[in-house]
Residue frames as qw, qx, qy, qz and C-alpha x, y, z in Angstrom:
[[0.296, 0.589, 0.744, 0.108, 15.28, -15.83, 23.84],
 [0.160, 0.291, 0.272, 0.903, 14.48, -12.93, 21.52],
 [0.090, 0.489, 0.532, -0.686, 12.27, -10.18, 22.93],
 [0.166, 0.419, 0.685, 0.572, 9.36, -9.36, 20.66],
 [0.229, 0.033, 0.098, -0.968, 7.09, -6.39, 20.25],
 [0.746, 0.140, 0.059, -0.648, 4.32, -8.52, 18.73],
 [0.194, -0.124, 0.965, 0.129, 3.72, -12.25, 18.34],
 [0.703, 0.242, -0.007, -0.668, 1.10, -13.77, 16.06],
 [0.340, -0.128, 0.927, 0.089, 0.23, -17.22, 14.73],
 [0.692, 0.461, 0.225, -0.508, -1.75, -18.86, 11.94],
 [0.787, 0.206, 0.525, 0.249, -1.55, -20.46, 8.54],
 [0.106, 0.675, -0.374, -0.627, 0.58, -19.18, 5.68],
 [0.797, 0.347, 0.493, 0.037, 0.12, -20.44, 2.14],
 [0.280, -0.132, 0.530, 0.789, 1.75, -20.15, -1.22],
 [0.417, 0.679, 0.382, -0.469, -0.50, -17.98, -3.37],
 [0.397, 0.091, 0.628, 0.663, -0.68, -18.08, -7.14],
 [0.226, 0.657, 0.226, -0.683, -2.06, -14.84, -8.58],
 [0.650, 0.542, 0.500, 0.183, -3.49, -14.91, -12.09],
 [0.354, -0.223, 0.287, 0.862, -1.58, -12.91, -14.70],
 [0.160, -0.159, -0.463, -0.857, -4.72, -12.17, -16.71],
 [0.489, 0.014, 0.395, -0.778, -8.36, -11.57, -15.71],
 [0.679, 0.064, -0.535, -0.499, -11.08, -14.15, -16.13],
 [0.910, -0.326, 0.007, -0.257, -12.20, -17.43, -14.53],
 [0.414, -0.653, 0.634, 0.038, -9.41, -19.29, -12.75],
 [0.810, 0.082, 0.574, 0.082, -9.92, -22.39, -14.88],
 [0.633, 0.748, 0.142, 0.141, -9.04, -20.33, -17.97],
 [0.110, -0.930, 0.348, 0.052, -5.85, -18.80, -16.58],
 [0.911, 0.294, -0.203, 0.205, -2.59, -20.18, -17.94],
 [0.521, 0.347, -0.388, 0.676, -0.01, -18.10, -16.08],
 [0.555, -0.796, -0.236, -0.052, 0.28, -17.27, -12.40],
 [0.261, 0.630, -0.470, 0.560, 2.76, -15.41, -10.21],
 [0.689, -0.347, -0.594, 0.229, 3.69, -16.98, -6.89],
 [0.072, -0.619, 0.272, -0.733, 3.37, -14.90, -3.74],
 [0.213, -0.060, -0.832, 0.509, 2.94, -15.35, 0.01],
 [0.456, -0.493, -0.323, -0.667, -0.52, -15.37, 1.61],
 [0.538, -0.354, -0.691, 0.328, -1.66, -15.34, 5.21],
 [0.214, -0.888, -0.208, -0.350, -3.44, -12.71, 7.29],
 [0.667, -0.720, 0.038, 0.188, -1.12, -13.14, 10.26],
 [0.709, -0.046, 0.232, 0.664, 2.05, -13.17, 8.15],
 [0.225, 0.734, 0.260, 0.586, 0.87, -9.95, 6.49],
 [0.402, -0.899, -0.048, -0.167, 0.71, -8.32, 9.93],
 [0.787, -0.450, 0.160, 0.390, 4.06, -9.74, 11.02],
 [0.601, 0.297, 0.276, 0.688, 5.70, -8.46, 7.82],
 [0.030, 0.842, 0.228, 0.487, 4.06, -5.06, 8.09],
 [0.560, -0.828, 0.017, 0.033, 5.23, -4.59, 11.67],
 [0.783, -0.231, 0.227, 0.530, 8.76, -5.71, 10.82],
 [0.459, 0.538, 0.274, 0.652, 8.93, -3.21, 7.96],
 [0.182, -0.901, -0.091, -0.382, 8.10, -0.46, 10.44],
 [0.239, 0.580, -0.591, 0.506, 11.01, -1.54, 12.62],
 [0.693, -0.420, 0.349, -0.471, 9.14, -3.53, 15.27],
 [0.028, 0.288, -0.957, -0.013, 10.24, -7.04, 16.21],
 [0.790, 0.033, 0.041, -0.611, 7.55, -9.53, 15.23],
 [0.163, -0.234, 0.958, 0.021, 7.36, -13.28, 15.60],
 [0.741, 0.108, -0.249, -0.615, 5.13, -15.71, 13.74],
 [0.378, -0.220, 0.878, -0.196, 4.27, -19.20, 15.03],
 [0.794, 0.299, -0.092, -0.522, 2.97, -21.98, 12.79],
 [0.680, -0.135, 0.695, 0.189, 3.64, -25.27, 11.07],
 [0.522, 0.607, -0.344, -0.491, 4.62, -25.78, 7.43],
 [0.984, 0.116, 0.135, -0.027, 5.10, -28.92, 5.43],
 [0.498, -0.478, 0.554, 0.465, 8.48, -30.35, 4.48],
 [0.600, 0.531, 0.538, 0.260, 7.94, -29.28, 0.89],
 [0.405, 0.294, 0.223, 0.836, 8.73, -26.56, -1.63],
 [0.196, -0.775, -0.315, -0.512, 5.86, -24.33, -0.50],
 [0.666, -0.706, -0.180, 0.164, 6.94, -24.55, 3.14],
 [0.659, -0.155, 0.096, 0.730, 10.52, -23.70, 2.26],
 [0.202, 0.535, 0.314, 0.758, 9.33, -20.78, 0.14],
 [0.388, -0.832, -0.294, -0.266, 7.24, -19.36, 2.99],
 [0.706, -0.593, -0.063, 0.381, 10.08, -19.57, 5.51],
 [0.565, 0.056, 0.202, 0.798, 12.58, -18.00, 3.14],
 [0.039, 0.679, 0.345, 0.647, 10.15, -15.18, 2.27],
 [0.500, -0.830, -0.217, -0.115, 9.51, -14.38, 5.93],
 [0.734, -0.362, 0.011, 0.575, 13.19, -14.53, 6.85],
 [0.406, 0.345, 0.236, 0.813, 13.88, -11.90, 4.20],
 [0.214, -0.751, -0.252, -0.571, 11.34, -9.68, 5.96],
 [0.146, 0.355, -0.619, 0.685, 13.08, -10.13, 9.34],
 [0.752, -0.386, -0.055, -0.532, 10.15, -11.95, 10.95],
 [0.212, -0.441, 0.833, -0.260, 11.26, -14.21, 13.82],
 [0.806, 0.086, -0.413, -0.416, 10.51, -17.86, 12.98],
 [0.067, 0.417, -0.854, 0.303, 12.18, -19.67, 15.87],
 [0.461, 0.038, 0.758, -0.460, 8.93, -21.39, 16.89],
 [0.728, 0.374, -0.221, -0.530, 7.81, -22.49, 13.43],
 [0.614, -0.220, 0.758, 0.003, 7.81, -26.28, 13.09],
 [0.408, 0.371, -0.638, -0.538, 8.30, -28.31, 9.92],
 [0.801, 0.003, 0.446, -0.400, 5.82, -31.16, 9.62],
 [0.153, -0.327, 0.866, 0.345, 7.18, -34.32, 7.98],
 [0.286, 0.289, 0.914, 0.004, 3.73, -35.75, 7.22],
 [0.268, 0.782, 0.537, -0.166, 1.27, -32.99, 6.30],
 [0.505, 0.376, 0.302, 0.716, 1.68, -30.49, 3.42],
 [0.065, -0.339, -0.117, 0.931, 1.73, -26.72, 3.18],
 [0.397, 0.684, 0.589, -0.166, -1.50, -25.25, 1.83],
 [0.217, -0.087, 0.365, 0.901, -1.78, -23.06, -1.25],
 [0.334, 0.677, 0.505, -0.419, -4.36, -20.92, -3.00],
 [0.352, 0.319, 0.519, 0.711, -5.27, -19.50, -6.40],
 [0.038, 0.674, 0.337, -0.656, -6.37, -15.87, -6.76],
 [0.485, 0.649, 0.482, 0.333, -7.95, -14.28, -9.82],
 [0.271, -0.104, 0.066, 0.955, -6.99, -10.94, -11.28],
 [0.085, 0.790, 0.606, 0.039, -9.69, -8.27, -11.18],
 [0.262, 0.341, 0.063, 0.900, -9.84, -4.58, -12.05],
 [0.381, -0.399, 0.087, -0.829, -12.77, -3.88, -9.72],
 [0.845, -0.347, -0.040, -0.404, -14.09, -5.56, -6.60],
 [0.562, -0.524, 0.635, -0.081, -12.70, -8.54, -4.71],
 [0.364, 0.410, -0.778, -0.308, -10.86, -11.34, -6.53],
 [0.940, -0.120, -0.170, -0.271, -11.98, -14.96, -6.61],
 [0.071, -0.588, 0.778, -0.210, -9.88, -17.11, -4.28],
 [0.929, -0.063, -0.297, -0.212, -9.76, -20.91, -4.25],
 [0.353, -0.673, 0.605, -0.238, -8.08, -22.60, -1.27],
 [0.858, 0.125, -0.499, 0.004, -6.22, -25.91, -1.16],
 [0.051, -0.578, 0.573, -0.579, -5.60, -26.11, 2.56],
 [0.871, -0.316, 0.004, -0.377, -7.61, -29.04, 3.97],
 [0.968, -0.170, -0.022, 0.183, -5.37, -31.29, 6.05],
 [0.415, 0.760, -0.289, 0.407, -2.50, -28.82, 5.92],
 [0.590, 0.031, -0.550, 0.591, 0.42, -28.83, 8.36],
 [0.057, -0.280, 0.251, -0.925, -0.78, -25.57, 9.91],
 [0.676, -0.336, -0.209, -0.622, -4.20, -27.05, 10.64],
 [0.839, -0.165, -0.502, 0.132, -2.43, -29.70, 12.77],
 [0.229, 0.390, -0.459, 0.765, -0.88, -27.15, 15.14],
 [0.622, -0.596, -0.472, -0.190, -2.10, -27.86, 18.67],
 [0.485, -0.850, 0.124, -0.162, -1.42, -27.11, 22.33],
 [0.893, -0.242, 0.166, 0.341, 1.57, -29.47, 22.25],
 [0.595, 0.437, 0.136, 0.660, 3.22, -26.94, 19.92],
 [0.148, -0.926, -0.122, -0.324, 2.59, -23.98, 22.24],
 [0.610, 0.028, -0.362, 0.704, 5.60, -22.34, 23.93],
 [0.273, -0.883, -0.379, 0.049, 4.30, -20.05, 26.68],
 [0.498, -0.576, 0.074, 0.644, 7.69, -18.45, 27.34],
 [0.351, 0.143, 0.482, 0.790, 8.05, -17.47, 23.68],
 [0.058, -0.738, -0.536, -0.406, 4.62, -15.84, 23.60],
 [0.427, -0.849, -0.247, 0.191, 5.21, -14.03, 26.89],
 [0.547, -0.226, 0.171, 0.788, 8.47, -12.62, 25.47],
 [0.138, 0.453, 0.449, 0.758, 6.19, -10.37, 23.38],
 [0.085, 0.104, 0.334, -0.933, 4.50, -7.17, 24.54],
 [0.575, 0.296, 0.093, -0.757, 1.44, -7.84, 22.41],
 [0.387, 0.115, 0.901, 0.159, -0.49, -10.68, 20.76],
 [0.456, 0.314, -0.208, -0.806, -2.31, -10.21, 17.47],
 [0.389, 0.134, 0.910, -0.038, -4.94, -12.80, 16.57],
 [0.428, 0.099, -0.395, -0.807, -7.38, -13.38, 13.76],
 [0.771, -0.003, 0.362, -0.524, -10.44, -15.58, 13.60],
 [0.679, 0.426, -0.527, -0.284, -8.91, -17.87, 10.99],
 [0.217, 0.276, -0.908, 0.230, -7.12, -20.34, 13.35],
 [0.474, 0.018, 0.591, -0.652, -10.39, -20.66, 15.26],
 [0.776, 0.357, 0.018, -0.520, -11.94, -22.12, 12.10],
 [0.387, 0.528, -0.728, -0.205, -9.17, -24.37, 10.77],
 [0.659, -0.062, -0.750, 0.009, -9.52, -27.27, 13.22],
 [0.689, -0.686, -0.211, -0.100, -10.22, -28.15, 16.83],
 [0.785, -0.179, -0.115, 0.581, -6.47, -28.31, 17.42],
 [0.321, 0.337, 0.043, 0.884, -5.80, -24.80, 16.13],
 [0.381, -0.721, -0.237, -0.528, -8.78, -23.48, 18.08],
 [0.787, -0.552, -0.198, 0.193, -7.34, -24.93, 21.28],
 [0.626, 0.049, -0.025, 0.778, -3.96, -23.38, 20.42],
 [0.039, 0.571, 0.174, 0.801, -5.60, -19.98, 19.85],
 [0.574, -0.726, -0.236, -0.298, -7.56, -20.08, 23.10],
 [0.812, -0.374, -0.150, 0.422, -4.45, -21.10, 25.02],
 [0.473, 0.252, 0.039, 0.843, -2.43, -18.28, 23.47],
 [0.190, -0.678, -0.198, -0.682, -5.08, -15.71, 24.32],
 [0.720, -0.655, -0.214, -0.077, -5.46, -16.92, 27.91],
 [0.781, -0.156, -0.114, 0.594, -1.69, -17.05, 28.45],
 [0.320, 0.362, 0.055, 0.874, -1.14, -13.52, 27.22],
 [0.369, -0.715, -0.209, -0.556, -4.05, -12.06, 29.18],
 [0.799, -0.550, -0.202, 0.135, -2.85, -13.71, 32.39],
 [0.688, -0.059, -0.027, 0.723, 0.62, -12.29, 31.73],
 [0.080, -0.781, -0.210, 0.583, -0.84, -8.78, 31.46],
 [0.264, -0.104, 0.542, 0.791, -0.15, -8.41, 27.73],
 [0.474, 0.452, 0.088, -0.751, -2.46, -6.60, 25.33],
 [0.422, 0.160, 0.858, 0.246, -4.31, -8.56, 22.66],
 [0.388, 0.385, -0.175, -0.819, -5.76, -7.37, 19.36],
 [0.474, 0.205, 0.857, 0.002, -8.32, -9.41, 17.44],
 [0.347, 0.324, -0.382, -0.793, -9.35, -9.13, 13.80],
 [0.781, 0.136, 0.468, -0.390, -12.36, -11.41, 13.06],
 [0.118, 0.453, -0.744, -0.477, -11.15, -11.97, 9.48],
 [0.756, 0.143, 0.477, -0.426, -14.24, -14.04, 8.71],
 [0.198, 0.291, -0.828, -0.436, -13.87, -17.04, 6.42],
 [0.745, -0.004, 0.245, -0.620, -17.41, -18.52, 6.32],
 [0.812, 0.304, -0.443, -0.226, -16.34, -21.41, 4.07],
 [0.335, 0.351, -0.801, 0.351, -14.07, -22.75, 6.82],
 [0.345, -0.139, 0.616, -0.694, -16.85, -23.02, 9.40],
 [0.062, 0.233, 0.970, 0.045, -19.45, -25.75, 9.82],
 [0.011, -0.767, -0.625, -0.145, -22.20, -23.15, 10.22],
 [0.100, 0.642, -0.009, 0.760, -22.67, -19.41, 10.47],
 [0.630, -0.715, -0.109, -0.283, -24.09, -19.81, 13.97],
 [0.869, -0.297, -0.066, 0.389, -20.92, -21.53, 15.16],
 [0.515, 0.384, 0.017, 0.766, -18.77, -18.89, 13.50],
 [0.181, -0.743, -0.063, -0.641, -20.63, -16.04, 15.16],
 [0.766, -0.630, -0.094, -0.091, -20.60, -17.68, 18.59],
 [0.853, -0.168, -0.027, 0.494, -16.91, -18.63, 18.62],
 [0.403, 0.481, 0.040, 0.777, -15.69, -15.37, 17.08],
 [0.291, -0.764, -0.062, -0.573, -17.67, -13.27, 19.55],
 [0.834, -0.536, -0.095, 0.090, -16.56, -15.35, 22.54],
 [0.755, 0.016, 0.000, 0.656, -12.95, -14.78, 21.50],
 [0.185, 0.631, 0.105, 0.746, -13.38, -11.10, 20.68],
 [0.508, -0.794, -0.163, -0.292, -14.84, -10.46, 24.15],
 [0.819, -0.462, -0.016, 0.340, -11.53, -11.55, 25.72],
 [0.604, 0.321, 0.088, 0.724, -9.38, -9.24, 23.58],
 [0.231, -0.544, -0.215, 0.778, -8.41, -5.63, 24.31],
 [0.210, 0.497, -0.253, -0.803, -8.66, -4.17, 20.80],
 [0.577, 0.350, 0.738, 0.027, -11.22, -5.55, 18.31],
 [0.032, 0.468, -0.383, -0.796, -10.92, -4.59, 14.63],
 [0.530, 0.391, 0.752, 0.026, -13.93, -5.77, 12.56],
 [0.038, 0.098, 0.495, 0.863, -14.86, -4.63, 9.09],
 [0.442, 0.057, 0.167, -0.879, -18.30, -3.06, 8.81],
 [0.737, 0.053, -0.480, -0.473, -19.75, -6.07, 6.94],
 [0.493, 0.036, -0.821, 0.287, -18.17, -8.47, 9.44],
 [0.079, -0.021, 0.550, -0.831, -19.58, -6.44, 12.30],
 [0.621, 0.015, -0.088, -0.779, -23.08, -6.67, 10.87],
 [0.730, 0.037, -0.662, -0.163, -22.81, -10.46, 10.53],
 [0.440, 0.041, -0.750, 0.492, -21.40, -10.85, 14.04],
 [0.007, 0.144, 0.539, -0.830, -23.61, -8.42, 15.95],
 [0.137, 0.629, 0.762, 0.075, -26.72, -7.91, 13.83],
 [0.023, -0.855, -0.172, 0.489, -26.11, -4.15, 13.83],
 [0.646, 0.576, 0.271, 0.423, -25.35, -2.10, 10.73],
 [0.020, 0.959, -0.098, 0.266, -24.15, 1.16, 12.31],
 [0.595, 0.363, -0.535, 0.477, -20.49, 1.26, 13.41],
 [0.196, -0.471, 0.458, -0.728, -21.35, 2.85, 16.76],
 [0.858, -0.223, 0.096, -0.452, -23.75, 0.01, 17.55],
 [0.892, 0.212, -0.366, 0.158, -21.17, -2.60, 16.53],
 [0.292, 0.471, -0.533, 0.640, -18.62, -0.89, 18.77],
 [0.506, -0.423, 0.316, -0.682, -21.06, -0.73, 21.68],
 [0.948, -0.055, -0.220, -0.222, -21.76, -4.45, 21.33],
 [0.789, 0.175, -0.433, 0.398, -18.11, -5.33, 22.04],
 [0.042, 0.493, -0.406, 0.768, -17.48, -2.56, 24.57],
 [0.710, -0.398, 0.096, -0.573, -20.33, -3.95, 26.66],
 [0.971, -0.042, -0.234, 0.035, -18.50, -7.29, 26.70],
 [0.686, -0.652, 0.118, 0.300, -15.41, -5.71, 28.23],
 [0.692, 0.345, 0.179, 0.608, -13.31, -4.79, 25.20],
 [0.307, -0.633, -0.140, 0.697, -11.41, -1.52, 25.72],
 [0.127, 0.542, -0.309, -0.771, -11.19, -0.34, 22.07],
 [0.635, 0.416, 0.645, 0.083, -13.23, -1.16, 18.97],
 [0.067, 0.516, -0.363, -0.773, -12.22, 0.12, 15.54],
 [0.678, 0.456, 0.566, -0.111, -14.71, -0.60, 12.75],
 [0.272, -0.228, 0.554, 0.753, -13.15, -0.53, 9.27],
 [0.472, 0.653, 0.369, -0.462, -15.32, 1.27, 6.72],
 [0.708, 0.405, 0.412, 0.406, -13.28, 0.67, 3.56],
 [0.390, 0.441, 0.165, 0.791, -12.69, 3.79, 1.49],
 [0.286, -0.836, -0.229, -0.409, -14.74, 5.82, 4.00],
 [0.033, 0.627, -0.550, 0.550, -12.10, 5.28, 6.71],
 [0.515, -0.167, -0.808, 0.231, -12.77, 3.91, 10.17],
 [0.472, -0.690, -0.052, -0.546, -14.84, 4.53, 13.29],
 [0.467, 0.108, -0.740, 0.471, -13.29, 4.06, 16.73],
 [0.536, -0.648, -0.084, -0.535, -14.84, 3.98, 20.16],
 [0.362, 0.080, -0.775, 0.511, -13.71, 3.46, 23.76],
 [0.291, -0.616, -0.693, 0.236, -15.61, 3.97, 27.00],
 [0.197, -0.718, -0.203, 0.636, -14.67, 7.67, 26.92],
 [0.047, 0.570, -0.368, -0.733, -13.98, 8.60, 23.31],
 [0.657, 0.407, 0.626, 0.107, -15.23, 8.02, 19.79],
 [0.111, 0.693, -0.241, -0.670, -14.59, 9.36, 16.35],
 [0.805, 0.495, 0.323, 0.059, -14.85, 8.85, 12.60],
 [0.301, -0.606, 0.453, 0.581, -11.53, 9.13, 10.75],
 [0.679, 0.645, -0.048, -0.347, -11.80, 9.68, 7.00],
 [0.875, 0.017, 0.366, 0.317, -9.95, 7.35, 4.67],
 [0.184, -0.551, 0.428, 0.692, -7.22, 8.31, 2.20],
 [0.700, 0.596, 0.042, -0.391, -8.29, 8.76, -1.40],
 [0.512, -0.249, 0.727, 0.384, -6.79, 6.16, -3.73],
 [0.412, 0.508, -0.316, -0.687, -6.92, 6.83, -7.46],
 [0.688, 0.287, -0.594, -0.302, -6.26, 3.27, -8.61],
 [0.700, -0.355, 0.538, -0.309, -7.13, 0.25, -6.47],
 [0.369, 0.406, -0.803, -0.233, -5.27, -2.88, -7.58],
 [0.607, -0.160, -0.778, -0.014, -6.31, -5.45, -4.95],
 [0.461, -0.651, 0.097, -0.595, -8.26, -5.02, -1.71],
 [0.921, -0.257, -0.283, 0.082, -7.05, -8.28, -0.15],
 [0.679, -0.022, -0.298, 0.671, -4.65, -7.51, 2.68],
 [0.014, -0.629, -0.019, -0.777, -5.94, -3.99, 3.30],
 [0.681, -0.656, -0.131, -0.298, -7.45, -4.99, 6.64],
 [0.867, -0.224, -0.142, 0.422, -4.16, -6.55, 7.71],
 [0.413, 0.387, -0.046, 0.823, -2.38, -3.33, 6.74],
 [0.352, -0.714, -0.100, -0.597, -4.89, -1.41, 8.82],
 [0.842, -0.515, -0.154, 0.048, -4.11, -3.65, 11.80],
 [0.724, 0.103, -0.126, 0.671, -0.38, -3.00, 11.32],
 [0.103, 0.572, 0.000, 0.813, -0.99, 0.73, 11.53],
 [0.580, -0.673, -0.097, -0.448, -3.21, 0.63, 14.60],
 [0.902, -0.348, -0.158, 0.203, -1.09, -1.89, 16.54],
 [0.647, 0.204, -0.128, 0.723, 2.24, -0.22, 15.81],
 [0.025, -0.620, 0.008, -0.784, 0.96, 3.23, 16.74],
 [0.686, -0.641, -0.095, -0.331, -0.67, 2.13, 19.98],
 [0.892, -0.219, -0.153, 0.366, 2.45, 0.21, 21.03],
 [0.477, 0.305, -0.081, 0.820, 4.42, 3.38, 20.39],
 [0.204, -0.466, -0.519, 0.687, 2.10, 5.28, 22.72],
 [0.046, -0.123, -0.323, -0.937, 0.34, 7.40, 20.10],
 [0.466, 0.176, 0.396, -0.772, -3.26, 8.58, 20.70],
 [0.557, 0.298, 0.774, -0.042, -6.02, 6.36, 19.31],
 [0.473, 0.812, 0.137, -0.312, -6.94, 8.95, 16.68],
 [0.115, 0.748, -0.587, -0.288, -3.37, 8.95, 15.35],
 [0.408, -0.161, 0.897, 0.058, -3.34, 5.15, 15.40],
 [0.589, 0.535, 0.586, -0.153, -6.47, 5.00, 13.25],
 [0.350, 0.860, -0.189, -0.320, -5.03, 7.56, 10.83],
 [0.099, -0.548, 0.801, 0.220, -1.94, 5.36, 10.47],
 [0.526, 0.147, 0.835, -0.061, -4.16, 2.32, 9.97],
 [0.554, 0.738, 0.282, -0.262, -6.07, 4.09, 7.21],
 [0.171, 0.817, -0.454, -0.311, -2.82, 5.18, 5.58],
 [0.228, -0.346, 0.896, 0.162, -1.30, 1.70, 5.48],
 [0.568, 0.389, 0.707, -0.159, -4.59, 0.23, 4.28],
 [0.463, 0.826, 0.023, -0.320, -4.59, 2.77, 1.42],
 [0.052, 0.678, -0.686, -0.258, -1.04, 1.83, 0.49],
 [0.460, -0.107, 0.881, -0.022, -1.85, -1.90, 0.66],
 [0.642, 0.530, 0.510, -0.218, -4.66, -1.74, -1.94],
 [0.364, 0.836, -0.243, -0.332, -2.29, -0.29, -4.54],
 [0.095, 0.494, -0.846, -0.177, -0.39, -3.55, -5.14],
 [0.771, 0.033, -0.463, -0.436, -1.42, -7.05, -6.18],
 [0.545, 0.036, -0.782, 0.301, 0.33, -9.06, -3.46],
 [0.539, -0.700, -0.464, -0.064, -1.25, -9.32, -0.02],
 [0.576, -0.692, -0.077, 0.427, 1.81, -7.77, 1.67],
 [0.616, 0.320, 0.206, 0.690, 3.63, -6.08, -1.23],
 [0.057, 0.757, 0.171, 0.628, 2.22, -2.63, -0.48],
 [0.624, -0.732, -0.221, 0.163, 3.02, -2.61, 3.23],
 [0.308, 0.871, -0.178, 0.337, 5.40, 0.33, 3.74],
 [0.615, 0.002, -0.418, 0.669, 8.70, 0.89, 5.47],
 [0.267, -0.690, -0.378, 0.557, 8.79, 3.61, 8.12],
 [0.165, -0.331, 0.263, 0.891, 10.22, 6.05, 5.57],
 [0.057, -0.266, -0.727, -0.630, 7.59, 5.20, 2.94],
 [0.233, -0.681, -0.689, 0.089, 4.81, 5.65, 5.50],
 [0.245, -0.641, -0.178, 0.705, 6.12, 9.03, 6.66],
 [0.108, -0.119, 0.476, 0.864, 6.54, 10.18, 3.06],
 [0.121, -0.466, -0.779, -0.402, 2.94, 9.19, 2.25],
 [0.271, -0.740, -0.547, 0.283, 1.56, 10.97, 5.33],
 [0.253, -0.494, 0.047, 0.830, 3.64, 14.09, 4.73],
 [0.043, 0.089, 0.612, 0.785, 2.51, 14.27, 1.11],
 [0.192, -0.607, -0.749, -0.185, -1.12, 13.82, 2.13],
 [0.296, -0.705, -0.372, 0.526, -0.82, 16.54, 4.78],
 [0.191, -0.291, 0.271, 0.898, 0.72, 18.94, 2.24],
 [0.055, -0.318, -0.714, -0.621, -2.09, 18.32, -0.22],
 [0.268, -0.705, -0.653, 0.066, -4.72, 18.93, 2.47],
 [0.324, -0.557, -0.167, 0.746, -2.95, 22.08, 3.66],
 [0.038, -0.274, 0.353, 0.894, -3.04, 23.61, 0.21],
 [0.577, 0.391, 0.351, -0.625, -6.53, 22.45, -0.58]]
């Protein structure tokens, strides 16, 4: 069995990005790309040279084949992905915008990925990884995927592995906001590293200041909380350390979707490599800044060389004022 640095799981979809701005019902041409928070992280880690595995189900259809081929090209391990003969692969439409977040319409109800349950869980495969990365999305898709997620988290914690958790809130997938907040917070409390956005943190905790959001999760037993602040950077806090790390200036933002996943790639990869938390957050900010400069959710995620070039250039600019 392959040994992994990081394992993750969730739903991937075919994504059709509008070629021109305006309402989706008016758009005539789209470009197909890959979408999925967890696949973004798996791809980003693989591009940095880490071994990443992604677990899911896809339909026996063109979209499913496309997803698997796209991930194989990125060297993501897919040995525990199952092909469902009955249920389809989901897809989504995304608008083109020049400012702000794009409109996204999902066609994922009853998808193959939403049928993934405990019977699809391979404990040995998960435990072959040093680290588990989770998002809140599988918790919302169905009761089956929620059970899978809880089992994965419990298995990895019992095996002494570290777990990172990005809430990645999708309110439209939940029956109520109260349920979303309760389930997300229950799961976050069991993780080691929690990575909420500032707006997510306010919804989940009721606090608007990053230090209060961090304290909320630290009091529940989490060892590290990093609150993403968008262009302002990120705030991190542990039981013994805290700091605000400024973001990288980006002249032209193309698409903000996927920036949080890029941030997670930076933080996870750096911490697994033994770098200090401050350096991990700087790397997260850097990859997030690179991610917003392309239209695909994972297109802007850098190779190791591209990341080092970006950081070196930034450091030179700062040095010379």
